[in-house]
C-alpha positions as CSV (number, residue, x, y, z in Angstrom):
1,M,137.9,162.1,70.7
2,L,136.1,159.2,72.4
3,R,136.5,160.7,75.9
4,R,134.9,163.9,74.7
5,L,132.0,162.3,73.0
6,P,128.6,162.2,74.7
7,D,126.8,158.9,74.9
8,F,125.1,158.0,71.7
9,R,123.7,154.9,70.1
10,G,126.3,152.6,68.8
11,R,129.1,154.2,70.8
12,W,130.0,150.7,72.2
13,R,130.9,149.6,68.8
14,L,133.3,152.3,68.3
15,E,134.7,151.6,71.8
16,R,135.1,147.9,71.1
17,W,136.9,148.6,67.8
18,L,139.5,150.9,69.5
19,E,139.8,148.5,72.3
20,R,140.7,145.7,70.0
21,R,143.3,148.1,68.4
22,A,144.9,148.8,71.7
23,A,144.8,145.2,73.2
24,G,148.1,143.5,73.5
25,R,150.1,146.8,73.0
26,Q,152.6,147.4,76.0
27,W,152.0,151.1,76.1
28,R,152.2,152.9,79.5
29,C,151.0,156.3,80.1
30,K,149.8,158.7,82.8
31,L,146.3,159.9,82.3
32,D,144.6,163.0,83.8
33,T,140.9,162.3,83.9
34,R,137.9,163.6,86.0
35,G,140.4,165.4,88.2
36,L,142.4,162.2,88.9
37,R,145.8,161.1,87.7
38,L,146.4,157.5,87.0
39,E,149.3,155.3,85.7
40,L,147.8,153.0,83.0
41,S,149.1,150.0,81.1
42,L,147.2,149.5,77.9
43,A,147.9,145.8,78.0
44,D,145.3,145.5,80.8
45,E,141.6,145.5,80.0
46,I,140.5,147.7,82.9
47,D,143.1,150.3,82.0
48,R,142.1,150.3,78.4
49,Q,138.4,151.2,79.4
50,I,139.7,154.0,81.6
51,F,142.1,155.2,78.7
52,L,139.5,155.1,76.1
53,N,136.6,156.5,78.1
54,G,138.2,158.6,80.8
55,V,136.1,156.6,83.2
56,Y,135.6,153.0,84.4
57,E,132.1,151.6,84.7
58,R,130.5,154.9,83.8
59,A,127.0,154.2,85.4
60,A,128.5,152.7,88.7
61,T,130.8,155.6,89.1
62,A,128.1,158.1,88.5
63,G,126.0,156.4,91.1
64,I,128.8,156.5,93.6
65,E,129.3,160.3,93.0
66,S,125.6,160.9,93.5
67,L,125.7,159.5,97.0
68,P,126.1,161.7,100.1
69,L,129.5,160.4,101.3
70,A,131.2,163.6,102.5
71,G,133.1,162.9,105.7
72,A,132.1,159.1,105.6
73,T,134.1,156.1,106.5
74,I,134.1,153.9,103.3
75,V,135.3,150.3,102.6
76,D,136.4,149.4,99.1
77,G,136.7,145.6,98.9
78,G,138.5,144.4,95.8
79,A,140.2,147.8,95.1
80,N,142.4,146.6,92.3
81,I,144.4,149.5,90.7
82,G,142.4,152.1,92.7
83,W,139.7,153.7,90.4
84,H,136.9,153.4,92.9
85,T,139.2,154.0,95.8
86,L,140.1,157.4,94.2
87,I,136.5,158.3,93.5
88,F,135.5,157.4,97.0
89,A,138.3,159.5,98.5
90,R,137.2,162.5,96.5
91,C,133.6,162.0,97.6
92,A,134.5,161.5,101.3
93,G,136.7,164.7,101.4
94,P,139.3,165.6,103.8
95,Q,137.1,164.6,106.9
96,G,136.4,161.1,105.4
97,R,138.4,157.9,105.3
98,V,138.7,155.2,102.7
99,H,139.9,151.7,103.5
100,A,141.0,149.8,100.4
101,F,141.4,146.1,100.4
102,E,143.4,144.5,97.7
103,P,145.3,141.3,98.4
104,V,146.9,140.7,94.9
105,P,150.4,141.9,95.2
106,A,150.7,143.3,91.5
107,N,147.4,145.0,91.8
108,A,148.3,146.4,95.4
109,A,151.6,147.9,94.0
110,R,149.7,149.7,91.2
111,L,147.0,150.8,93.7
112,R,149.8,152.4,95.9
113,R,151.2,154.1,92.9
114,N,148.0,155.6,91.8
115,L,147.4,156.8,95.4
116,A,150.8,158.5,95.3
117,L,149.8,160.3,92.2
118,N,146.9,161.8,93.9
119,P,148.5,162.9,97.3
120,A,145.3,164.8,98.7
121,L,143.2,161.7,98.1
122,A,146.0,159.4,99.4
123,A,146.0,161.4,102.6
124,V,142.6,159.9,103.5
125,S,143.0,156.5,102.1
126,T,144.6,153.4,103.6
127,H,145.5,150.3,101.7
128,W,145.3,146.8,103.3
129,Q,146.9,144.0,101.4
130,T,144.2,141.5,102.9
131,A,141.2,139.8,101.5
132,L,137.6,140.0,103.0
133,S,135.9,136.8,103.9
134,D,133.5,135.1,106.3
135,A,136.3,134.1,108.7
136,P,139.8,135.2,109.6
137,G,142.7,133.2,108.3
138,E,144.1,132.6,104.8
139,L,142.6,132.2,101.3
140,E,144.2,130.6,98.2
141,M,144.0,133.2,95.3
142,V,144.2,132.2,91.6
143,L,146.2,135.0,89.9
144,A,145.2,136.1,86.5
145,R,147.8,137.3,83.9
146,A,148.7,140.9,83.9
147,T,146.4,141.6,80.9
148,H,143.3,140.9,83.1
149,S,144.2,142.4,86.5
150,G,140.5,142.3,87.7
151,T,140.0,138.7,87.4
152,S,142.2,137.2,89.9
153,H,139.9,135.4,92.4
154,V,139.6,133.1,95.4
155,A,140.1,129.4,94.3
156,P,136.6,128.3,93.3
157,V,134.7,125.6,95.1
158,T,133.3,124.5,91.7
159,P,135.1,125.1,88.5
160,V,133.4,127.6,86.1
161,A,133.4,127.7,82.5
162,S,134.0,131.4,81.8
163,A,135.3,133.0,78.6
164,T,136.6,135.9,80.6
165,R,138.6,133.6,83.0
166,E,139.9,131.5,80.1
167,K,141.4,134.8,78.5
168,A,142.7,135.8,81.8
169,G,144.5,132.4,82.3
170,E,146.2,131.5,85.4
171,A,149.6,133.0,86.3
172,G,150.0,131.2,89.7
173,R,148.4,130.7,93.1
174,L,149.1,132.6,96.3
175,R,147.9,132.2,99.8
176,V,146.9,135.8,101.3
177,P,145.7,136.7,104.7
178,A,141.9,137.3,105.2
179,T,139.8,139.2,107.7
180,T,136.1,139.9,108.2
181,L,134.5,143.2,107.7
182,D,133.0,142.8,111.2
183,A,136.4,142.2,112.9
184,F,138.0,145.2,110.9
185,W,135.0,147.3,111.9
186,R,135.5,146.5,115.7
187,Q,139.1,147.1,115.3
188,L,138.4,150.7,114.0
189,G,136.1,151.3,117.0
190,R,132.8,150.7,115.3
191,P,132.5,154.0,113.3
192,T,129.5,154.8,111.2
193,V,130.2,153.4,107.8
194,G,128.7,155.2,104.8
195,A,129.4,152.8,102.1
196,V,130.9,149.3,101.3
197,K,131.9,148.2,97.9
198,L,132.6,144.5,97.2
199,D,134.0,143.4,93.8
200,L,135.4,140.0,94.7
201,E,134.9,137.9,91.6
202,G,132.3,135.6,93.2
203,W,133.4,135.9,96.9
204,E,131.0,138.6,97.6
205,M,128.5,136.4,99.6
206,R,131.4,135.1,101.8
207,A,132.4,138.7,102.6
208,L,128.7,139.7,103.4
209,S,128.5,136.8,105.7
210,G,131.4,138.3,107.7
211,A,129.6,141.7,107.9
212,R,126.4,140.7,109.7
213,E,127.1,142.9,112.7
214,L,128.1,146.0,110.6
215,L,125.1,145.6,108.2
216,A,122.6,145.3,111.1
217,V,123.6,148.6,112.8
218,P,121.0,151.3,111.7
219,P,121.0,153.1,109.4
220,G,123.5,150.7,107.7
221,P,125.9,151.5,104.9
222,V,125.1,151.8,101.2
223,V,126.3,148.2,100.0
224,M,127.6,148.2,96.4
225,V,128.1,144.6,95.1
226,E,129.3,143.2,91.8
227,V,126.7,140.5,90.9
228,I,127.7,137.8,88.5
229,D,125.7,134.7,89.0
230,Q,128.2,132.4,87.3
231,Y,131.0,133.4,89.8
232,L,128.8,133.4,92.8
233,R,127.7,129.9,92.0
234,S,131.3,128.8,91.6
235,Q,131.7,129.7,95.4
236,G,128.5,127.9,96.5
237,G,126.2,131.0,96.3
238,S,123.9,132.6,93.7
239,R,122.6,136.1,92.9
240,E,119.1,134.9,94.3
241,A,120.7,133.9,97.6
242,L,122.6,137.2,97.7
243,F,119.6,139.4,97.1
244,A,117.5,137.4,99.6
245,G,120.1,137.8,102.3
246,L,120.3,141.6,102.0
247,L,116.5,141.9,101.5
248,A,116.1,140.0,104.8
249,L,118.3,142.7,106.5
250,G,116.0,145.5,105.1
251,Y,118.2,146.4,102.2
252,H,116.6,147.2,98.8
253,A,118.5,147.0,95.5
254,H,118.9,149.9,93.0
255,D,120.6,150.4,89.7
256,F,121.8,153.8,88.7
257,D,120.1,155.0,85.4
258,L,122.7,156.9,83.7
259,M,120.6,158.5,81.1
260,A,117.9,159.6,83.7
261,G,120.7,160.5,86.3
262,R,118.9,158.8,89.1
263,F,118.7,155.5,91.0
264,V,115.9,153.1,90.0
265,A,114.6,150.4,92.5
266,H,115.3,146.9,91.2
267,D,114.9,144.1,93.8
268,T,114.6,141.3,91.2
269,P,117.9,139.4,91.3
270,H,120.1,140.4,88.3
271,D,123.7,140.6,87.3
272,A,125.3,144.0,87.2
273,P,128.8,145.6,87.7
274,L,127.6,147.2,90.8
275,V,124.1,146.8,92.4
276,F,123.6,149.5,95.1
277,F,121.8,148.1,98.2
278,S,120.4,150.5,100.8
279,R,118.0,150.7,103.7
280,R,117.2,154.4,102.6
281,T,115.7,155.6,99.4
282,L,118.3,156.5,97.0
């Protein structure tokens, strides 16, 4: 019923009530939603959002779907279980290509299973079990419990007091291989990249530092970045520094207004699940 209901004032209260009812249950299911098929575990917070709403990060997803990405090469950094990867693949179409970076083994396995459930989209998608950073090498990842698959992160420079990370806990640590977007782009033969998404739990500025060559080539990709100032600061950055760096390269920030169905310019540094940076008018 919730999936079928339009947005209305107070919807989030109903969603939160249902989310609490489902939390902790070890239900697994396959869900068909928005033309996608996904394997979900209701013990995980991201999966519950998809199960309850039929979509993950509604405004961000609508923003992606509104971009002209047919035939594009797209990079999904921090692909998790593959929601955005599948959306990107559908937007790119049979002539496009999606490169999904997910270094956490448990997430990577679920990403591959979700790709396998969508063969046409899997055909234009490649998974790389590698992290994106400012230099090639290795990174130490803090692995979150399975109930919070999206919260695994690079070991922070400065510890952060976060209720979300406290709930996620620490299930262990793991060293993973890392590359830069510039090195990967050169390896591909320097194709025109239509979009780059970075949801790296505070490591976004490091990944952007490793993409200076790619970002400087006109017209430049649309760059979608999760902005959480608390997490950025734990890695030596800040939302102000992230915005300033991209503005200096000629990119301007936009949010997608779901009610209006359009992008709204918003260059003032702010937190958001995905901020859309572009050199072009969106």
